[in-house]
Backbone as numpy.savetxt, mean C-alpha at the origin, in Angstrom:
# Nx Ny Nz CAx CAy CAz Cx Cy Cz
-4.27 7.29 33.61 -4.02 8.53 32.70 -3.50 7.93 31.17
-2.14 7.61 31.75 -1.19 7.08 30.86 -1.67 6.32 29.64
-1.95 5.26 30.44 -2.64 3.91 29.38 -3.87 4.39 28.52
-4.63 5.06 29.56 -6.00 5.79 28.27 -5.37 6.75 27.37
-4.50 7.40 27.46 -3.60 8.03 26.19 -3.09 7.47 25.42
-2.42 6.51 26.08 -1.74 5.50 25.11 -2.45 5.12 24.25
-3.42 4.52 24.79 -4.45 3.64 23.63 -5.43 4.56 22.71
-5.86 5.82 22.89 -6.37 6.89 22.33 -5.14 6.84 21.02
-3.70 6.92 21.32 -3.16 6.81 20.08 -2.80 5.98 19.15
-2.85 5.49 20.27 -2.87 3.41 19.81 -3.58 3.29 18.57
-5.20 3.76 18.67 -6.35 3.51 18.17 -5.84 4.52 16.63
-5.29 5.75 16.91 -5.23 6.22 15.47 -3.87 5.73 14.72
-3.57 4.88 15.16 -2.12 4.51 14.32 -2.98 3.20 13.32
-4.11 2.51 13.63 -4.05 1.77 12.59 -5.71 2.25 11.91
-6.28 3.52 12.49 -7.91 3.92 11.81 -7.42 4.82 10.30
-6.10 4.82 10.02 -5.95 5.41 8.34 -5.40 6.32 8.68
-4.37 7.08 8.14 -4.38 8.23 7.81 -3.01 8.68 8.84
-2.39 10.02 8.17 -1.02 9.94 8.71 -1.06 11.04 9.95
-0.89 9.98 10.97 -1.15 10.36 11.93 -0.20 11.08 13.51
-0.88 11.61 13.79 0.18 12.35 15.08 0.91 11.20 15.68
1.96 10.86 15.77 2.91 9.57 16.24 2.33 8.50 16.75
0.72 8.15 16.33 0.11 7.15 16.46 0.56 6.30 15.37
-0.07 7.13 14.29 -0.44 6.05 13.52 1.44 5.59 12.76
21.27 1.51 0.40 22.00 1.51 -0.44 21.60 0.56 -1.70
20.80 1.38 -2.66 20.52 0.64 -3.84 21.61 0.09 -3.89
22.32 -1.32 -4.60 23.08 -2.00 -4.93 23.92 -1.57 -5.98
25.22 -1.19 -6.16 25.79 -0.91 -7.40 25.56 -1.57 -8.33
25.47 -1.71 -9.70 25.21 -2.68 -10.66 23.84 -2.90 -11.55
22.89 -2.47 -11.10 21.81 -2.72 -10.91 21.33 -2.25 -12.32
20.68 -3.11 -13.19 19.84 -2.57 -14.24 18.83 -2.02 -14.24
19.57 -1.21 -15.03 17.53 -0.23 -15.58 16.88 -0.54 -16.88
15.88 -0.64 -15.92 14.78 -0.91 -16.67 14.23 -0.31 -18.11
13.94 -0.64 -19.09 13.60 0.35 -20.21 12.43 0.86 -19.76
11.51 -0.11 -19.85 10.41 0.55 -19.79 10.10 0.91 -18.27
9.31 2.08 -18.71 9.30 2.74 -17.35 7.72 2.55 -16.70
7.15 2.77 -15.48 6.51 2.11 -14.40 5.32 2.06 -15.23
4.75 2.72 -15.89 3.07 2.75 -16.71 3.19 1.39 -17.12
4.17 1.23 -18.54 4.08 -0.13 -19.36 3.22 0.13 -20.23
1.99 -0.73 -20.45 1.07 -0.86 -21.25 -0.04 -0.30 -20.58
-0.08 0.95 -20.93 -0.99 1.75 -20.04 -2.78 1.19 -20.00
-3.35 1.55 -20.03 -4.86 0.68 -19.61 -5.98 1.26 -20.63
-5.71 2.24 -21.03 -6.64 2.60 -22.17 -6.34 2.13 -23.44
-4.98 1.54 -23.67 -4.84 0.71 -24.86 -5.52 -0.55 -24.66
-5.88 -1.27 -23.84 -6.70 -2.31 -23.47 -8.33 -2.42 -24.52
-8.99 -0.90 -24.04 -9.77 -0.90 -24.53 -9.88 -0.73 -26.46
-8.39 -0.04 -26.35 -8.24 0.24 -28.07 -8.28 -0.68 -28.59
-6.84 -1.93 -28.35 -7.08 -2.92 -29.09 -8.06 -3.82 -29.11
-9.11 -3.85 -27.92 -10.25 -4.62 -28.16 -11.17 -3.96 -29.23
-11.04 -2.87 -29.49 -12.33 -2.19 -30.70 -11.65 -2.39 -32.23
-10.14 -2.47 -32.51 -9.66 -2.14 -33.55 -9.91 -4.00 -34.21
-9.12 -4.94 -33.26 -9.45 -6.11 -33.44 -11.01 -6.87 -33.09
-11.92 -6.21 -32.69 -12.95 -6.94 -32.23 -12.60 -8.22 -31.46
-12.30 -8.16 -30.39 -12.41 -9.05 -29.39 -12.65 -8.28 -28.23
-13.78 -9.21 -27.48 -14.57 -9.18 -26.51 -13.58 -9.16 -25.06
-12.79 -10.31 -25.27 -11.95 -10.58 -23.58 -10.95 -9.50 -23.43
-10.89 -8.55 -22.80 -9.52 -8.21 -22.55 -8.26 -8.86 -22.26
-8.19 -10.17 -21.66 -6.97 -10.58 -22.19 -6.52 -10.82 -23.38
-7.52 -11.06 -23.75 -6.87 -11.61 -25.59 -6.58 -10.25 -26.09
-7.32 -9.20 -25.52 -6.45 -7.77 -26.18 -5.38 -7.46 -25.94
-4.79 -8.04 -24.41 -3.74 -8.14 -24.13 -2.83 -8.68 -25.24
-3.14 -9.64 -25.36 -2.70 -10.54 -25.89 -1.69 -10.11 -27.36
-3.17 -9.70 -27.94 -2.98 -9.10 -29.02 -1.51 -8.18 -29.29
-1.87 -6.83 -28.46 -0.89 -6.02 -28.26 0.73 -6.73 -27.79
0.87 -7.85 -27.40 2.56 -8.37 -27.15 2.61 -9.24 -27.53
1.93 -9.64 -28.43 2.09 -10.84 -29.37 1.79 -11.92 -29.05
1.22 -12.43 -27.53 1.35 -13.63 -27.35 0.73 -14.33 -28.13
-0.40 -14.40 -28.88 -1.55 -15.17 -30.08 -0.18 -16.16 -30.57
0.73 -15.37 -31.40 1.42 -15.91 -32.31 2.61 -16.39 -31.54
3.26 -15.74 -30.75 4.62 -16.32 -30.34 4.75 -16.65 -28.62
4.58 -17.88 -28.51 4.13 -18.39 -27.12 5.57 -18.46 -26.10
6.77 -18.60 -26.83 8.20 -18.59 -26.63 8.24 -17.26 -25.95
7.59 -16.01 -26.41 7.44 -15.08 -26.47 6.86 -14.60 -25.10
5.92 -14.77 -25.20 4.81 -14.95 -24.25 5.16 -15.46 -22.85
5.93 -15.97 -23.00 6.43 -16.90 -21.37 7.51 -15.70 -21.06
8.52 -14.93 -21.82 9.43 -14.03 -21.50 8.66 -12.83 -20.94
7.37 -12.13 -21.17 6.84 -10.92 -21.74 6.07 -11.40 -19.91
5.75 -12.43 -19.96 4.95 -12.61 -18.61 5.98 -12.27 -17.02
7.22 -12.67 -17.68 8.11 -12.75 -16.34 8.31 -11.49 -16.30
8.70 -10.75 -17.46 8.82 -9.29 -17.22 7.62 -8.01 -16.36
6.81 -8.87 -17.15 5.34 -7.92 -16.32 5.72 -7.85 -15.18
5.56 -9.12 -14.10 6.24 -9.70 -12.81 7.53 -9.00 -12.10
8.53 -8.25 -12.85 9.64 -8.14 -12.67 9.60 -6.73 -12.22
10.69 -6.73 -10.86 10.40 -5.32 -10.22 10.67 -4.05 -11.26
10.52 -3.03 -10.78 10.85 -1.59 -11.34 12.03 -1.08 -10.84
13.15 -1.56 -11.27 14.82 -0.96 -10.71 15.04 0.67 -11.10
15.29 1.20 -9.88 15.52 2.90 -9.97 16.62 2.99 -11.23
16.97 3.38 -11.62 18.17 3.48 -13.15 19.28 3.87 -12.00
20.65 2.75 -12.20 21.55 2.71 -11.71 22.16 4.07 -11.72
23.28 4.76 -10.59 23.25 5.94 -10.39 22.92 7.26 -10.41
21.50 6.94 -10.52 20.98 8.08 -10.29 19.95 8.02 -8.80
20.45 6.96 -8.41 19.44 7.08 -6.95 20.04 6.16 -6.22
21.57 6.25 -4.98 22.04 5.39 -4.75 22.14 5.80 -3.04
21.13 5.85 -2.34 21.11 6.49 -1.26 22.02 5.49 -0.36
22.44 5.88 0.80 23.20 5.04 1.78 22.62 4.79 3.04
21.48 5.63 3.15 20.87 4.94 4.51 19.64 6.09 4.56
18.67 4.89 4.30 16.81 5.14 3.93 16.22 4.29 5.27
15.72 4.78 6.13 15.21 4.72 7.22 13.59 5.27 7.68
12.75 4.00 7.92 11.22 4.61 7.99 11.29 4.28 9.48
10.15 5.15 9.51 9.92 5.11 11.33 8.50 5.28 11.33
7.90 4.09 11.73 6.37 3.64 11.41 5.82 3.21 12.59
4.55 2.80 12.17 3.99 1.75 12.98 3.48 0.35 11.87
3.55 -0.75 12.25 4.00 -1.78 11.47 2.14 -1.84 10.44
1.03 -1.52 11.45 -0.22 -1.79 10.84 -1.21 -0.25 10.44
-0.08 0.69 10.46 -0.41 1.93 9.76 -0.78 1.87 8.42
-1.43 2.23 7.65 -1.97 1.88 6.34 -1.21 3.14 5.19
-0.78 4.19 5.48 -0.09 5.27 4.79 1.48 4.39 5.46
1.83 3.94 6.52 3.21 3.33 5.94 3.36 2.33 5.13
2.15 1.60 5.12 2.55 0.41 4.16 2.76 1.27 2.74
1.96 2.05 2.68 2.01 2.74 1.28 3.56 2.84 0.85
3.58 3.47 1.46 5.17 3.44 1.39 6.32 2.88 0.89
6.15 1.80 2.47 6.71 0.43 2.26 6.45 -0.16 0.87
5.25 -0.14 -0.25 5.10 -0.83 -0.74 6.17 -0.29 -1.88
5.99 1.00 -2.36 6.91 1.69 -2.88 8.17 1.18 -2.52
8.88 1.30 -1.49 10.18 1.11 -1.53 10.60 -0.60 -1.98
9.43 -1.22 -1.36 9.57 -2.68 -2.15 9.67 -3.04 -3.38
8.58 -2.39 -4.23 8.74 -2.35 -5.63 9.75 -2.08 -6.30
10.32 -0.80 -5.67 11.78 0.06 -6.40 12.83 -0.44 -6.22
12.54 -1.55 -4.72 13.97 -2.38 -4.64 14.97 -1.66 -3.26
14.23 -1.02 -3.43 15.22 0.30 -2.31 15.39 -0.14 -0.94
16.83 -0.30 -0.33 16.86 -1.07 0.88 16.63 -0.09 1.57
15.71 -0.43 2.96 15.40 0.57 3.80 15.44 -0.26 5.30
15.79 0.73 6.14 15.73 0.13 7.54 14.58 0.94 8.08
14.16 -0.08 8.98 12.78 0.43 10.02 13.16 0.49 11.43
12.24 1.72 12.01 12.28 2.10 13.35 10.71 2.09 13.63
10.18 1.45 14.79 9.02 0.76 14.96 8.62 2.03 16.20
8.19 2.79 16.01 7.69 3.76 16.60 6.71 3.07 17.93
6.97 3.58 19.11 5.86 2.99 19.90 4.72 3.97 20.34
3.63 3.57 20.38 2.89 5.09 20.36 2.20 5.50 21.60
2.67 4.90 22.55 2.86 5.48 24.17 3.79 6.55 24.53
4.76 5.54 23.92 5.80 7.24 24.80 6.49 7.86 23.67
6.41 6.97 22.38 6.77 7.98 21.68 8.30 8.68 20.89
9.06 7.46 22.10 10.11 8.45 21.96 11.31 8.09 20.34
10.85 7.20 19.83 12.09 7.16 18.65 11.48 8.55 18.00
10.84 9.36 17.99 10.62 10.12 16.82 10.49 11.45 17.73
11.16 11.57 19.00 11.00 12.81 19.87 11.96 13.92 19.20
12.99 13.80 18.08 14.04 13.90 17.57 13.43 14.97 16.59
11.84 14.71 16.25 11.29 15.12 14.81 10.54 16.58 15.31
10.58 17.47 14.63 9.55 18.52 14.99 8.15 17.88 14.67
8.26 17.42 13.31 6.57 16.45 13.02 6.28 15.36 13.84
5.32 15.60 14.03 4.91 14.53 14.90 3.74 13.46 14.35
4.22 12.95 12.93 3.62 11.96 12.43 3.76 10.81 11.84
3.77 9.76 11.44 4.14 8.90 11.20 3.41 8.54 10.07
3.88 8.08 8.42 5.42 7.74 8.43 6.06 9.05 8.14
7.43 8.49 9.31 8.45 9.85 8.82 10.09 8.50 7.96
10.64 9.24 6.93 11.12 8.84 6.04 12.40 9.71 6.05
13.78 8.94 6.23 15.15 10.06 6.34 16.12 9.33 5.12
16.39 10.21 4.14 16.90 9.61 3.37 18.46 10.41 3.35
19.54 9.75 4.16 20.68 10.29 4.10 20.63 11.15 4.78
19.86 11.05 6.01 19.79 12.53 6.45 18.41 13.48 6.33
18.14 13.49 5.11 17.20 14.07 4.90 15.63 13.75 5.48
14.72 14.37 5.88 13.53 14.31 6.66 12.52 14.33 5.01
11.71 13.46 5.35 10.45 13.18 4.49 9.61 12.63 4.85
8.43 13.79 5.02 6.83 12.91 5.94 5.75 13.37 4.61
4.84 12.77 5.23 3.34 12.61 5.06 4.13 11.67 3.76
3.03 10.64 3.73 3.06 9.29 2.56 2.99 9.39 1.20
2.45 10.38 0.47 2.15 11.10 -0.97 3.14 12.05 -0.81
3.82 12.40 -0.10 4.95 13.12 -0.74 5.93 12.54 -0.57
6.06 11.64 0.76 7.21 10.62 0.53 7.58 9.91 -0.97
6.43 9.54 -1.07 6.42 8.77 -2.49 6.99 9.81 -3.66
5.95 10.66 -4.14 6.56 11.58 -5.00 7.89 12.34 -5.09
8.73 12.48 -3.64 9.65 12.83 -3.42 10.77 11.43 -3.81
10.69 10.30 -3.67 11.15 9.35 -3.89 11.20 9.08 -5.39
9.79 9.48 -6.11 9.84 9.23 -7.51 10.68 9.29 -8.32
10.97 11.18 -8.03 11.54 12.39 -8.16 12.87 11.99 -8.49
13.48 11.04 -7.69 14.67 10.85 -7.54 14.98 9.90 -8.33
14.30 8.72 -7.92 14.40 7.40 -9.09 14.32 7.44 -10.43
13.31 8.31 -10.93 12.49 7.94 -11.97 12.16 9.74 -12.77
13.55 10.53 -12.78 12.77 11.88 -13.09 11.79 11.77 -14.35
11.94 10.99 -15.16 10.95 11.30 -16.63 9.71 11.21 -16.24
9.42 10.21 -15.00 8.16 9.62 -14.74 6.87 11.13 -14.59
7.64 11.60 -14.28 6.19 12.95 -13.74 5.88 13.33 -15.59
6.76 13.13 -16.06 5.92 13.51 -17.94 4.81 12.99 -18.13
4.98 11.49 -18.16 3.26 10.62 -18.23 2.83 10.33 -16.79
2.74 11.25 -15.95 1.50 11.31 -14.83 0.74 11.36 -15.14
-0.56 10.52 -14.84 -1.64 10.78 -15.82 -2.67 11.19 -14.67
-4.07 11.94 -15.00 -4.76 12.95 -14.11 -5.61 11.04 -13.39
-5.74 10.19 -14.34 -6.53 9.09 -13.50 -5.77 8.46 -12.96
-4.50 8.30 -12.65 -3.55 7.78 -11.69 -3.42 8.86 -10.47
-3.51 9.87 -10.45 -4.04 10.99 -9.60 -5.00 10.84 -8.94
-6.09 10.81 -9.96 -7.57 10.38 -9.15 -8.15 9.61 -8.32
-6.73 8.51 -8.58 -7.23 7.01 -7.64 -6.34 6.85 -6.16
-5.33 7.58 -6.35 -4.05 8.06 -5.61 -5.21 8.79 -4.70
-5.38 9.58 -4.98 -6.62 10.18 -4.31 -7.86 9.77 -3.25
-8.33 8.92 -3.82 -9.26 7.76 -3.85 -8.90 7.03 -2.39
-7.85 6.45 -2.39 -6.98 5.40 -1.75 -6.88 6.57 -0.20
-6.44 7.54 -0.23 -6.25 8.27 0.81 -7.38 9.20 1.51
-8.62 9.28 0.57 -10.03 10.18 0.99 -10.93 9.14 1.05
-10.94 7.87 0.75 -12.18 6.98 0.85 -11.40 5.85 1.14
-10.48 4.82 0.56 -10.62 3.29 0.71 -10.25 3.47 2.34
-9.09 4.26 3.19 -8.68 4.01 4.08 -9.92 4.58 5.31
-10.38 5.10 4.97 -11.74 4.91 6.08 -12.39 3.91 6.54
-12.61 3.00 5.18 -13.67 1.88 5.15 -12.84 1.16 6.16
-11.28 1.05 5.92 -11.23 -0.25 6.81 -11.07 -0.23 8.04
-10.59 1.07 8.85 -10.90 0.47 10.27 -12.49 0.09 10.89
-13.80 0.97 10.53 -14.94 0.11 10.70 -14.71 -1.46 10.34
-14.21 -2.05 9.57 -14.50 -3.71 9.06 -13.39 -4.20 10.16
-11.92 -3.75 10.49 -11.28 -4.20 10.94 -11.83 -4.90 13.14
-12.71 -4.06 12.89 -13.33 -3.67 14.72 -14.71 -4.08 14.31
-15.24 -4.40 13.36 -16.25 -4.24 13.29 -17.26 -5.64 14.55
-16.57 -6.03 14.73 -17.22 -7.30 15.91 -15.69 -7.54 17.09
-16.16 -7.56 18.35 -15.45 -7.74 19.59 -14.58 -8.93 19.04
-14.40 -9.71 18.49 -13.50 -10.77 18.48 -12.41 -10.48 16.99
-12.91 -9.80 16.16 -12.52 -8.93 14.96 -11.86 -7.97 15.54
-12.19 -7.02 16.35 -11.10 -6.22 17.43 -9.84 -6.77 17.82
-10.24 -7.83 18.37 -9.20 -8.49 19.34 -8.15 -9.40 18.09
-8.90 -9.77 16.98 -7.75 -10.06 15.94 -6.95 -8.79 15.55
-7.63 -7.88 14.73 -6.68 -7.00 14.84 -5.61 -6.04 16.01
-5.87 -6.20 17.60 -4.99 -5.81 17.95 -4.42 -6.74 18.57
-4.61 -8.43 18.56 -3.34 -9.17 18.26 -2.38 -8.98 17.42
-2.88 -8.59 16.09 -1.60 -8.23 15.07 -1.22 -7.00 15.73
-1.88 -6.09 16.09 -1.00 -4.80 16.19 -0.19 -4.62 17.36
-0.30 -5.61 18.35 0.67 -5.34 19.10 1.69 -6.86 19.51
1.24 -7.56 18.39 2.52 -8.28 17.83 3.69 -7.68 17.45
3.31 -7.15 16.24 4.22 -6.62 15.36 4.56 -5.28 15.78
3.74 -4.30 17.36 4.36 -3.20 17.35 5.74 -3.01 17.98
5.85 -2.07 18.77 7.04 -1.61 19.65 6.25 -1.67 20.93
6.42 -2.46 21.70 5.40 -2.71 22.88 6.26 -3.27 23.74
6.60 -3.06 25.23 7.03 -3.68 26.37 5.92 -4.54 26.74
6.39 -5.57 27.31 5.55 -6.61 27.50 4.04 -6.09 28.36
3.99 -5.38 29.30 3.31 -4.58 29.95 1.85 -3.92 29.25
2.49 -2.77 28.07 1.42 -2.68 27.36 1.48 -3.34 26.25
1.85 -4.45 26.13 1.54 -5.78 24.79 -0.15 -6.04 25.64
0.04 -6.44 26.71 -0.94 -6.94 27.42 -2.09 -5.86 27.63
-1.71 -4.76 27.80 -3.02 -4.17 28.35 -3.07 -3.28 26.95
-2.42 -3.09 26.41 -3.30 -2.32 25.02 -4.12 -3.77 23.99
-3.31 -5.06 24.06 -4.16 -5.48 22.69 -5.70 -5.64 23.59
-6.10 -5.80 24.96 -7.47 -6.43 25.83 -8.42 -4.85 25.76
-7.63 -3.90 26.22 -8.26 -2.43 26.51 -8.50 -1.92 24.83
-7.31 -1.69 24.05 -7.37 -1.03 23.13 -8.42 -1.58 22.39
-8.41 -2.84 22.21 -9.63 -3.95 21.42 -11.14 -3.40 21.79
-11.31 -3.45 23.07 -12.64 -3.16 23.47 -12.86 -1.37 23.04
-11.80 -0.74 23.47 -11.86 0.60 22.82 -12.34 0.84 21.56
-11.47 0.38 21.11 -12.08 0.91 19.05 -13.08 -0.17 18.65
-13.21 -1.46 19.21 -14.55 -1.66 19.30 -15.89 -0.80 19.16
-15.93 0.05 20.06 -16.99 1.42 20.21 -16.62 2.70 19.15
-15.29 2.27 19.15 -14.86 4.05 18.44 -15.51 3.49 16.51
-15.25 2.61 16.43 -15.56 1.82 15.05 -16.81 2.59 14.53
-17.80 2.34 15.80 -19.34 3.05 15.21 -18.97 4.30 15.27
-18.61 4.99 15.61 -18.81 6.34 15.47 -18.03 6.79 14.00
-16.91 5.70 13.78 -16.01 6.21 12.39 -17.42 5.30 11.49
-18.21 4.78 11.78 -19.19 4.19 10.66 -20.15 5.34 10.33
-20.71 6.12 11.47 -21.23 7.27 11.33 -20.82 8.75 10.85
-18.98 8.86 11.15 -18.68 9.84 10.30 -18.60 9.78 9.01
-18.32 8.35 8.46 -17.86 8.55 7.27 -19.05 7.78 6.45
-20.45 8.06 6.98 -21.88 7.37 6.78 -21.96 6.21 5.81
-21.23 5.16 6.75 -21.09 3.85 6.39 -22.53 3.10 7.13
-22.87 2.68 6.50 -24.11 1.67 6.61 -23.82 -0.10 7.44
-23.68 -0.50 6.49 -23.03 -1.72 6.40 -21.50 -2.29 6.44
-20.38 -2.25 7.20 -19.28 -1.90 6.77 -18.90 -3.10 6.08
-18.92 -4.47 5.81 -18.75 -5.20 4.80 -19.09 -4.85 2.94
-20.42 -4.34 3.35 -20.57 -3.75 2.24 -20.08 -2.98 1.27
-19.42 -1.59 2.52 -18.42 -0.75 1.94 -17.51 -1.41 1.72
-16.47 -1.94 2.37 -15.50 -2.69 1.82 -15.48 -3.08 0.79
-16.16 -4.25 0.11 -17.07 -5.07 -1.06 -16.97 -3.80 -1.92
-17.70 -2.86 -1.90 -18.20 -1.82 -2.76 -16.62 -1.38 -3.10
-16.17 -1.04 -2.37 -14.72 -0.19 -2.64 -13.89 -1.02 -3.41
-13.78 -2.61 -3.17 -12.62 -3.58 -3.65 -13.49 -3.62 -5.12
-14.72 -3.67 -5.33 -15.47 -3.98 -6.91 -15.17 -2.60 -7.73
-15.39 -1.57 -6.63 -14.70 0.01 -7.56 -13.79 0.12 -7.95
-12.56 -0.66 -7.39 -10.96 -0.40 -7.97 -11.15 -1.41 -8.93
-11.52 -2.92 -9.01 -11.42 -3.67 -10.14 -12.02 -3.12 -11.18
-13.49 -2.66 -11.40 -13.98 -2.15 -12.45 -12.94 -0.77 -13.08
-12.09 0.03 -12.41 -10.88 0.73 -12.95 -10.06 0.20 -13.70
-9.66 -1.28 -13.32 -8.80 -1.73 -14.49 -8.78 -1.65 -15.81
-10.26 -1.55 -15.66 -11.05 -1.95 -17.23 -10.49 -3.22 -17.72
-10.13 -4.36 -16.84 -9.90 -5.93 -17.38 -8.31 -5.79 -17.87
-7.50 -4.59 -17.31 -5.74 -4.91 -17.76 -5.45 -5.23 -16.17
-4.46 -6.20 -16.29 -3.64 -6.56 -15.00 -3.40 -5.34 -13.94
-3.15 -3.84 -14.22 -3.22 -2.97 -13.28 -3.98 -1.98 -13.76
-3.98 -0.83 -12.75 -4.09 0.42 -13.24 -3.04 0.88 -14.34
-2.12 0.56 -13.63 -0.76 1.08 -15.08 -0.89 0.46 -16.51
-1.58 -0.85 -16.71 -1.55 -1.06 -17.49 -0.68 -2.74 -17.49
0.47 -3.16 -17.80 1.12 -4.23 -17.81 1.84 -4.12 -16.25
2.13 -2.74 -16.03 3.22 -2.70 -14.63 2.23 -1.86 -13.75
2.50 -2.32 -12.24 1.97 -1.53 -11.61 2.36 0.29 -11.84
1.25 1.12 -11.22 1.58 2.08 -11.19 1.34 2.88 -10.08
1.79 4.10 -9.56 1.35 4.57 -7.90 0.08 4.30 -7.29
-0.81 4.43 -8.02 -2.16 3.90 -7.71 -2.27 2.54 -7.43
-1.45 1.59 -8.27 -1.75 0.15 -8.14 -1.43 0.26 -6.62
0.11 0.69 -6.42 1.40 0.39 -5.19 0.39 0.87 -3.83
-0.48 2.25 -3.96 -1.36 2.82 -2.88 -2.32 1.53 -2.30
-3.17 1.50 -3.18 -4.38 0.39 -2.80 -3.42 -0.80 -2.11
-2.30 -1.08 -3.05 -1.86 -2.22 -2.19 -1.46 -2.50 -1.19
-0.79 -1.40 -0.82 0.05 -0.82 0.39 -1.24 -0.85 1.63
-2.26 0.10 1.44 -3.10 -0.14 2.41 -4.11 -1.18 2.35
-4.06 -2.24 2.09 -5.04 -3.03 1.91 -3.64 -4.55 2.74
-2.61 -4.21 2.50 -1.53 -5.43 2.73 -1.81 -5.69 4.35
-1.98 -4.63 5.33 -2.53 -4.80 6.59 -3.51 -5.94 7.15
-4.62 -5.97 6.08 -5.41 -6.67 6.62 -5.66 -7.61 5.61
-4.85 -8.06 4.77 -5.07 -9.24 3.85 -5.44 -10.70 4.74
-4.97 -10.55 5.68 -5.14 -12.06 6.14 -5.60 -11.75 7.51
-6.50 -10.55 7.84 -7.45 -10.76 9.18 -8.42 -11.04 8.52
-9.69 -11.55 9.30 -10.90 -11.60 8.70 -11.48 -11.24 7.71
-11.59 -9.54 7.83 -11.75 -8.76 6.99 -11.34 -8.98 5.60
-9.96 -9.28 5.70 -9.50 -8.74 4.24 -9.54 -10.68 3.64
-9.58 -11.21 4.13 -10.03 -13.08 3.78 -11.31 -12.87 3.23
-12.62 -11.96 3.95 -13.88 -11.69 3.38 -13.77 -11.15 2.00
-13.28 -10.32 2.19 -12.83 -9.39 1.00 -12.30 -10.10 -0.52
-11.43 -10.91 -0.25 -11.15 -11.28 -1.26 -12.03 -12.55 -1.68
-12.63 -13.33 -0.37 -13.60 -14.30 -0.85 -14.75 -13.37 -1.99
-15.35 -12.39 -1.48 -16.63 -11.80 -2.23 -16.54 -10.45 -3.04
-15.39 -10.87 -3.28 -15.41 -10.09 -4.37 -14.14 -10.49 -5.74
-13.85 -9.41 -6.45 -13.09 -9.78 -7.55 -11.92 -9.21 -7.32
-11.15 -8.84 -6.36 -10.01 -8.31 -6.15 -8.84 -9.26 -6.00
-9.39 -10.21 -5.72 -8.04 -11.34 -5.28 -7.41 -11.88 -6.10
-7.50 -11.29 -7.40 -6.67 -11.97 -8.55 -5.37 -11.02 -8.93
-6.16 -9.75 -9.31 -5.22 -8.03 -9.38 -4.69 -8.10 -7.34
-4.93 -8.68 -6.66 -3.91 -8.66 -5.34 -3.01 -9.40 -5.50
-2.93 -10.52 -5.47 -1.74 -11.93 -5.98 -0.77 -11.33 -6.82
-1.37 -10.68 -8.18 -0.45 -10.01 -9.38 0.44 -9.04 -8.36
-0.18 -8.06 -7.80 0.53 -6.96 -6.77 1.66 -7.93 -6.27
1.58 -8.90 -5.30 2.24 -9.59 -4.51 3.72 -9.76 -5.05
3.28 -10.72 -6.61 4.03 -11.14 -7.23 5.01 -10.14 -7.99
4.27 -8.87 -8.09 4.95 -7.69 -9.13 5.89 -6.97 -7.91
5.40 -6.55 -6.86 5.95 -5.83 -5.67 6.76 -7.10 -5.07
6.77 -8.16 -5.33 7.85 -9.04 -4.55 8.41 -8.85 -3.64
9.73 -9.41 -3.10 9.88 -9.87 -1.77 10.15 -7.88 -0.68
10.44 -8.05 0.06 10.54 -6.77 1.02 11.88 -6.60 0.74
12.00 -5.23 0.46 13.62 -4.70 0.70 14.13 -4.47 1.87
13.47 -4.45 2.81 13.96 -4.21 3.91 14.98 -4.72 4.48
16.05 -3.70 5.55 17.30 -4.76 5.68 17.02 -4.31 7.55
18.36 -5.39 8.23 18.21 -4.78 9.41 18.77 -3.44 9.41
18.32 -3.15 10.86 19.19 -1.88 11.26 20.27 -2.06 12.04
């Protein structure tokens, strides 16, 4: 019975959502002068109209001056891929700890924000079977983030709380477009993922191999969860398809990817020249599946690959530190 319950909670961790226990900035950092929004996506179209250019990339070049100054172009390109660092002195936490599941899309949303803003954090991998790592908390969901002892819960609320600490002025420029796509990630994109990563028996096994390899399991739990979990989720994924009105798993995934690329309107990111919170949210939830078969198929059959590569460069290396 314990194993069955463990598998049930385990499958929720990867199915998408903030699930019930299943699922020191270095001093001297320089503040970036530009905001996280960078060159707004709407400006791309405006520049194209004014200068009568058809290619979005040319519109960006007109705006930044790269058509005229090749040296400046190289400098601007490097800046566009640099991390947005929190203003020195505004947010200098001594201890940031993320309680997570490695494969949980919502946990990866939080990590994308922490990595992009270069906020060092420790990770505590929660065992989905005994859940002992978060027994201290009344909130029985992951992710949980503690910042100098303060508990933060729910991925979107965690990010909003951190943003208020790292960049208090950002809320002024917070756009309805950005909020809309953040909601799209939580309410649509994550629900497309599980039916894809468990679409076939071999894909389900591949997914659980990743989950059990990166998760907090004993040897016996890893062995049992990999095979029993994969089998269980293969059948559960069929119910998820029906629940979320998905007929063709891959078609739904490809459609979501193309919908996102269309939302960029020819710009590098939804935020323009720099990623915004919606960019980080999409990138975060896709990161666990990127090198699974479903993720590889998505990149091969849609236009999302270029944006994803730009996001990998913009987010950069993980700011995770050893516990």
